[in-house]
C-alpha positions in Angstrom: 0.1 3.1 -6.8 -0.8 -0.2 -7.8 -4.3 0.0 -6.1 -5.3 2.9 -8.3 -4.6 1.1 -11.6 -6.8 -1.8 -10.5 -10.0 0.1 -10.0 -12.9 -1.9 -11.2 -14.7 -0.7 -14.2 -18.0 -0.7 -12.5 -18.1 -0.5 -8.8 -20.7 -2.4 -6.6 -22.1 -0.9 -3.4 -24.0 -2.0 -0.4 -26.8 0.4 0.2 -29.0 1.0 3.3 -32.7 1.2 3.5 -32.7 4.9 2.2 -30.5 3.9 -0.7 -27.4 5.5 0.7 -24.0 3.8 -0.1 -22.6 2.3 3.0 -19.9 -0.1 1.5 -18.1 -0.9 -1.6 -17.6 -4.5 -2.8 -14.2 -5.1 -4.3 -12.4 -8.3 -5.7 -10.3 -10.0 -3.1 -7.1 -9.5 -5.1 -7.7 -5.8 -5.4 -8.5 -5.6 -1.7 -5.2 -7.3 -0.9 -3.3 -4.9 -3.0 -5.0 -2.0 -1.4 -4.0 -3.3 2.0 -0.3 -3.7 0.8 -0.4 0.0 -0.4 -1.8 1.0 3.0 1.0 -0.8 4.8 3.7 0.7 2.4 2.4 4.2 3.2 2.3 3.5 6.8 6.0 2.5 6.6 7.0 5.5 4.7 5.2 7.9 7.1 7.1 6.1 10.2 10.4 6.7 8.5 9.9 10.3 7.2 12.1 11.7 9.8 14.9 9.3 9.3 18.0 10.8 7.6 19.3 9.5 4.4 22.6 7.4 3.9 24.9 7.1 1.0 24.8 4.3 -1.5 28.2 3.1 -0.4 26.9 3.0 3.3 23.8 1.0 2.3 26.0 -1.5 0.3 28.2 -2.0 3.4 25.2 -2.5 5.5 23.6 -5.0 3.1 27.1 -7.0 3.0 27.2 -7.0 6.7 23.7 -8.5 6.8 24.7 -11.1 4.1 22.3 -9.8 1.6 25.0 -8.8 -1.0 
């Protein structure tokens, strides 16, 4: 996954009055990539039960949709 390879070398944390970590600060680009990864995983989970189709069937579908 992209997000895992982009982990900061040194994390920054927000702590409460007792010194317990309550949040992590990450660069905006890294955060956006993590959101994209989460979205991709959600799509995979939603489509888990769908059956597969052959390569030829996919090519026909793409041609019909004007992609190929």
